[in-house]
C-alpha positions in Angstrom: -56.0 61.5 50.5 -52.5 62.8 50.9 -52.4 65.7 48.4 -48.7 66.4 48.6 -47.8 62.8 48.0 -50.2 62.4 45.1 -49.0 65.7 43.6 -45.4 64.4 43.7 -46.4 61.2 42.0 -49.1 62.3 39.6 -48.2 65.9 38.9 -50.7 68.7 39.1 -54.1 68.6 40.8 -55.9 67.8 37.6 -53.9 64.7 37.2 -54.5 63.8 40.8 -58.3 64.2 40.3 -58.2 62.2 37.1 -56.3 59.4 38.9 -58.7 59.3 41.8 -61.7 59.3 39.5 -60.3 56.4 37.6 -59.6 54.2 40.5 -62.9 55.0 42.2 -64.6 53.6 39.1 -63.0 50.2 39.6 -65.0 47.4 41.3 -61.8 45.9 42.8 -60.2 47.6 45.8 -57.1 49.7 45.1 -54.5 51.0 47.6 -51.3 52.9 47.0 -48.4 53.4 49.3 -45.3 55.5 48.9 -41.7 54.3 49.0 -41.8 54.1 52.8 -44.9 52.0 52.9 -47.2 54.8 54.0 -50.7 54.8 52.6 -51.4 57.7 50.2 -54.5 56.6 48.2 -57.4 54.2 48.3 -60.6 54.0 46.3 -64.3 53.5 47.3 -64.2 49.8 46.7 -61.3 49.5 49.2 -63.4 51.3 51.9 -66.3 49.1 51.1 -64.4 45.8 51.2 -62.1 46.5 54.1 -64.6 48.4 56.2 -61.9 51.0 57.0 -62.1 54.8 56.4 -59.6 57.0 54.6 -58.6 58.5 58.0 -57.8 55.0 59.3 -55.5 54.2 56.3 -54.0 57.3 54.8 -50.7 58.4 56.3 -50.6 55.1 58.2 -48.2 52.1 57.6 -49.2 49.6 54.9 -49.8 47.0 57.7 -52.7 48.9 59.3 -55.4 47.1 57.4 -54.0 43.6 57.8 -56.0 41.2 60.1 -54.1 38.1 59.0 -51.0 37.7 56.8 -48.0 39.8 55.8 -48.0 43.1 53.9 -47.6 42.5 50.2 -46.9 46.2 49.7 -43.8 45.9 51.9 -42.6 42.8 50.1 -42.8 44.6 46.8 -41.0 47.6 48.2 -38.2 45.3 49.4 -37.8 43.3 46.2 -38.9 45.8 43.6 -40.9 43.0 41.9 -44.6 42.4 41.4 -46.3 39.8 43.6 -49.6 38.2 42.6 -52.4 36.2 44.3 -51.5 36.4 48.0 -54.4 35.4 50.3 -55.0 37.3 53.5 -57.7 38.8 55.7 -58.1 42.5 56.0 -60.1 45.1 58.1 -62.0 44.8 61.3 -64.4 42.2 59.8 -61.4 40.0 58.7 -62.6 40.0 55.1 -60.9 37.3 53.0 -59.2 38.7 50.0 -56.5 38.0 47.3 -53.9 40.7 46.9 -51.7 41.5 44.0 -49.2 44.4 44.1 -46.8 45.9 41.6 -44.0 48.4 42.1 -44.7 52.0 41.2 -41.7 53.1 39.0 -41.4 56.8 38.1 -38.3 58.0 36.1 -36.6 54.7 36.9 -37.0 55.1 40.6 -39.2 53.1 43.0 -41.7 55.5 44.3 -44.2 53.2 45.9 -46.5 50.2 45.4 -49.9 49.8 43.9 -52.1 47.0 45.2 -55.3 45.5 43.8 -57.5 43.6 46.3 -60.0 41.0 45.1 -62.8 40.2 47.6 -63.2 36.4 47.7 -65.4 36.2 50.8 -68.5 36.6 48.7 -67.1 34.0 46.2 -66.5 31.7 49.1 -70.0 32.2 50.4 -71.4 31.5 47.0 -69.3 28.3 46.7 -70.3 27.2 50.1 -74.0 27.8 49.2 -73.4 25.9 46.0 -71.9 23.0 47.9 -74.8 23.0 50.3 -77.2 22.9 47.3 -75.3 20.1 45.7 -75.5 18.1 49.0 -79.2 18.8 49.1 -79.7 17.8 45.5 -77.8 14.6 46.1 -80.0 13.9 49.1 -83.1 14.7 47.2 -82.1 12.5 44.4 -83.3 9.7 46.7 -86.8 11.2 46.8 -88.8 8.4 48.4 -88.7 6.4 51.6 -90.6 3.3 52.7 -93.3 5.7 54.0 -94.0 6.7 50.4 -95.0 3.2 49.4 -98.8 2.9 49.4 -100.4 -0.4 50.2 -101.6 -2.6 53.0 -101.9 -5.9 51.1 -99.8 -8.8 52.5 -97.8 -8.9 49.3 -96.7 -5.3 49.6 -96.0 -5.4 53.3 -93.8 -8.5 52.7 -91.8 -6.7 50.0 -91.3 -3.7 52.2 -90.0 -5.9 55.0 -87.7 -7.7 52.7 -86.5 -4.4 51.1 -85.8 -3.0 54.6 -83.7 -6.1 55.3 -81.7 -5.4 52.1 -81.2 -1.7 53.1 -79.4 -2.8 56.3 -76.8 -4.7 54.2 -74.3 -3.7 51.5 -75.4 -6.6 49.3 -76.6 -6.1 45.7 -80.3 -6.0 45.3 -82.2 -7.2 42.2 -85.7 -5.8 41.8 -87.8 -7.8 39.4 -91.3 -7.3 38.0 -93.4 -5.9 35.2 -93.2 -2.4 33.9 -94.9 0.1 36.3 -94.8 -2.1 39.4 -92.7 0.4 41.4 -89.2 -1.0 41.1 -87.6 2.5 41.1 -89.7 3.6 44.1 -88.3 0.6 46.1 -84.7 1.4 44.9 -85.1 4.9 46.3 -86.5 3.6 49.6 -83.7 1.1 50.0 -81.1 3.8 49.5 -82.9 6.2 51.8 -83.0 3.6 54.6 -79.4 2.6 54.2 -76.2 4.0 55.9 -75.5 5.6 52.4 -78.6 7.8 52.6 -76.5 11.1 52.7 -74.4 10.0 49.7 -75.4 10.2 46.0 -78.2 8.1 44.5 -77.7 7.9 40.8 -80.1 6.2 38.3 -79.0 4.9 35.0 -81.5 3.4 32.4 -79.3 0.8 30.7 -81.7 0.5 27.8 -81.7 4.2 26.9 -78.0 4.2 26.0 -76.0 2.5 23.2 -73.4 0.0 24.2 -70.5 2.4 23.7 -72.2 5.3 25.4 -73.3 3.1 28.3 -69.7 2.1 29.0 -68.4 5.6 28.9 -71.2 6.9 31.1 -70.8 4.1 33.7 -67.0 4.0 33.8 -66.0 7.4 32.5 -63.4 8.0 29.8 -59.8 9.3 29.4 -58.8 12.4 27.5 -59.0 11.7 23.8 -60.6 8.3 24.3 -62.9 8.9 21.3 -64.0 11.6 18.9 -65.9 14.2 20.8 -64.5 13.2 24.2 -64.4 16.0 26.7 -60.9 17.5 27.1 -59.3 16.1 30.3 -61.7 13.1 30.3 -64.7 12.6 32.5 -65.9 10.7 35.6 -68.4 8.0 35.1 -71.5 7.2 37.2 -69.6 4.7 39.3 -67.1 7.4 40.4 -69.9 10.0 40.9 -71.8 7.5 43.1 -68.8 6.7 45.3 -70.1 6.2 48.8 -73.6 6.0 47.6 -75.9 3.9 45.4 -76.0 3.2 41.7 -79.4 2.1 40.4 -79.1 0.2 37.2 -82.6 0.1 35.6 -83.3 -2.3 32.8 -80.1 -4.3 33.5 -81.2 -7.0 31.0 -80.6 -4.5 28.1 -76.8 -4.3 28.8 -74.4 -5.8 26.3 -72.3 -8.8 27.2 -69.1 -6.7 27.0 -70.6 -4.1 29.3 -71.8 -6.9 31.6 -68.2 -8.1 32.0 -67.0 -4.7 33.0 -69.9 -4.3 35.4 -69.0 -7.6 37.0 -65.5 -6.5 37.6 -66.7 -3.2 39.1 -68.9 -5.0 41.6 -66.6 -7.9 42.3 -63.3 -6.1 42.6 -64.5 -2.7 43.7 -62.6 -1.0 40.9 -63.2 0.4 37.4 -61.1 1.4 34.4 -62.1 4.4 32.4 -62.6 3.9 28.7 -59.2 4.6 27.0 -57.2 4.2 30.2 -55.3 1.3 31.6 -55.0 2.2 35.3 -57.7 1.1 37.8 -59.6 3.4 40.1 -61.1 2.2 43.4 -64.8 2.7 44.0 -67.2 2.2 46.9 -70.7 1.8 45.4 -73.8 -0.2 46.3 -75.6 -1.5 43.2 -79.3 -2.0 42.9 -80.4 -3.5 39.6 -83.9 -3.8 38.2 -85.4 -5.6 35.2 -88.7 -6.9 33.8 -86.8 -9.5 31.7 -86.5 -13.2 32.4 -82.9 -13.3 33.3 -82.9 -17.1 33.7 -83.9 -17.6 30.1 -81.4 -15.0 29.0 -78.7 -16.9 30.8 -79.7 -20.1 29.1 -79.5 -18.3 25.7 -76.2 -16.8 26.7 -77.6 -13.3 26.4 -76.8 -12.6 30.0 -73.7 -13.6 31.9 -74.3 -16.3 34.5 -71.6 -15.0 36.8 -73.1 -11.5 36.8 -76.6 -13.0 37.3 -75.4 -14.7 40.5 -73.6 -11.6 41.6 -76.7 -9.4 41.2 -79.2 -11.9 42.5 -77.9 -11.9 46.1 -81.0 -10.2 47.4 -83.8 -10.6 44.8 -87.2 -8.9 45.4 -90.1 -9.7 43.1 -92.5 -6.8 42.7 -96.2 -7.9 42.5 -98.3 -6.7 39.6 -101.3 -4.5 40.4 -103.7 -7.3 39.3 -102.4 -9.3 42.3 -102.9 -6.6 44.9 -106.3 -5.1 43.8 -107.2 -4.7 47.5 -104.8 -1.7 47.5 -106.5 0.1 44.7 -108.7 2.3 46.9 -105.6 3.5 48.8 -103.7 4.1 45.6 -106.6 6.0 44.1 -106.9 8.3 47.0 -103.2 8.9 47.1 -103.0 9.8 43.4 -106.2 11.9 43.6 -104.7 14.0 46.4 -101.4 14.4 44.6 -102.8 15.3 41.2 -105.5 17.6 42.7 -102.7 19.6 44.2 -100.7 19.6 41.0 -103.7 20.6 38.9 -105.0 23.2 41.4 -108.3 21.3 42.0 -110.2 20.9 45.1 -110.2 17.6 46.9 -112.5 15.2 45.0 -114.3 12.0 45.9 -115.1 8.8 44.0 -118.2 6.7 43.8 -118.2 3.0 44.9 -118.9 2.1 41.3 -115.5 3.6 40.3 -113.7 1.3 42.7 -115.6 -1.7 41.4 -114.7 -0.8 37.8 -111.0 -0.3 38.7 -110.9 -3.6 40.5 -112.4 -5.4 37.5 -109.6 -4.3 35.2 -106.3 -6.4 34.9 -103.9 -3.4 34.7 -101.3 -4.5 32.3 -99.5 -1.2 32.9 -99.7 -1.6 36.7 -99.3 1.4 39.0 -98.2 3.6 36.1 -101.3 2.9 34.2 -103.5 3.6 37.3 -101.8 6.9 37.8 -102.6 7.9 34.2 -106.2 6.8 34.5 -106.7 8.9 37.7 -104.9 11.9 36.2 -107.2 11.8 33.1 -110.3 11.3 35.3 -109.3 14.4 37.2 -108.8 16.4 34.0 -112.2 15.2 32.7 -114.0 16.8 35.7 -115.8 20.0 35.0 -114.7 22.9 37.2 -117.8 22.6 39.4 -117.6 18.8 39.7 -116.1 17.2 42.9 -117.0 13.6 42.4 -115.3 11.2 40.0 -117.8 8.8 38.3 -117.3 6.0 35.9 -117.8 8.3 32.9 -114.7 10.2 33.9 -112.4 7.2 33.8 -112.1 6.7 30.1 -111.0 3.1 30.6 -109.6 1.5 27.5 -111.8 -1.0 25.6 -109.0 -3.5 25.9 -110.1 -4.2 29.4 -111.1 -7.5 31.0 -114.1 -9.4 29.5 -116.4 -8.1 32.2 -115.7 -4.5 31.2 -115.9 -5.2 27.5 -119.4 -6.7 28.1 -120.7 -3.6 29.9 -120.7 0.0 28.7 -117.4 0.0 26.8 -117.4 1.1 23.1 -118.9 -1.5 20.8 -116.6 -3.5 18.6 -117.9 -3.0 15.1 -116.5 -4.3 11.8 -114.6 -7.4 10.7 -112.2 -9.2 12.9 -109.4 -7.5 11.0 -110.9 -4.1 11.7 -111.3 -4.9 15.4 -107.7 -6.2 15.7 -106.4 -3.1 14.0 -108.3 -0.9 16.4 -107.2 -3.0 19.3 -103.5 -2.8 18.3 -103.7 0.9 17.8 -105.2 1.4 21.3 -102.5 -0.9 22.8 -99.7 1.1 21.1 -101.2 4.4 22.2 -101.6 3.3 25.8 -98.0 1.9 25.9 -96.6 5.2 24.6 -98.7 7.1 27.2 -97.7 4.8 30.0 -94.0 5.2 29.1 -94.4 9.0 29.2 -93.5 9.2 25.4 -90.4 7.1 25.8 -90.6 4.7 22.8 -87.7 2.5 24.0 -89.5 1.8 27.3 -92.8 1.3 25.5 -91.2 -1.3 23.2 -89.8 -3.1 26.3 -93.2 -3.2 28.0 -94.7 -4.6 24.8 -91.8 -7.1 24.4 -91.1 -6.0 20.8 -88.1 -4.3 19.3 -87.9 -0.5 19.0 -87.8 -0.9 15.2 -90.9 -3.0 15.2 -92.6 -0.4 17.4 -91.8 2.4 15.0 -93.1 0.4 12.1 -96.4 -0.2 13.9 -96.7 3.4 14.9 -96.2 4.5 11.3 -98.7 1.9 10.2 -101.3 3.3 12.5 -100.3 6.9 11.8 -99.4 7.6 15.4 -96.2 9.4 14.4 
């Protein structure tokens, strides 16, 4: 510190000490030069950020700490005006900073320049780390590959081969099949095997959004497009998925108006945000999925014929579990291994009777229902048990006739009582299979959401 210079600027030694104490308390680096551009004061943050000592800076020209760029101090001394936000690199480690300087005026005379240095190298590191994380998240959004698809049956191998063919093309893929047959798993795998694997994979459940919300989510919206719209507008899923894949689940639930806009997006490669008139180019591969009979919907004019043909370029029909029961042992072992790890259990085994029981059942909930049965069986094991038996399965009494006739719960009461009990069990299982999602449960049961809620209230399930 140059005592004489500080004394001339700040007065007595007490003022100098006060000034030094104040600037040392700041987290941003501070440097002060006199009217000739000679360093007279720096604080601790300056030493930390630049990596230079007081001896290397004080009584030295203002340019001594610059590794890249021009001295902002000197520009201020030349113009007498403050300068803000100049990026440069300082010190032996070439630390990236933003510098703002202001003239030091004492009794109407220019006596020097005061500079504040903001370290942005750490901010840049954090931003780069954030970007790496975002890239990783985008990559992990496509969580599954074809190696994650379990099954050796001819039906499954054929579907994998066909999906692999689809992955090698930019064509639209339409995955069809009942709830719980693994349509989303195949969508992930197709994206993962395509040349878009490093780009975003975005999933949209078309049935979970209202018509208006679905359009704004898919295509984005302009500033002020509707009440509650985010200031400045917002990108839609199509723009966010540019270069990657957009997976439209439950495509049959989309309104006719939204279907028209979707057709334009696929056909023309462009979208228009809600509330805007200008078009925006997109590059998105679309994979759609449905458990609905689109052909019947087209006949009833509930689904656009032109969109149906556009989506149906590469159809893949997913087999229900009842048609690939030979894969049940493989699936059971896979789910047991996964849930044992999640639940902190030791690896367990199953008896041959368990496989026989599972193969007798028709699995209306398909793979999803099998997962739930295995998870419940694992939970039902005592801590010292390592073998799953039939008693642990808790199979529903709505099973196939063979199971109903064995050791399932007896059906007592009138036909009305039995039907009521049966319906309650079906509803409960549908809700469980859908993970509590009532809209999805209603779709799997092929009833309206309102009808589902009425039945749930009737059976006191909500």
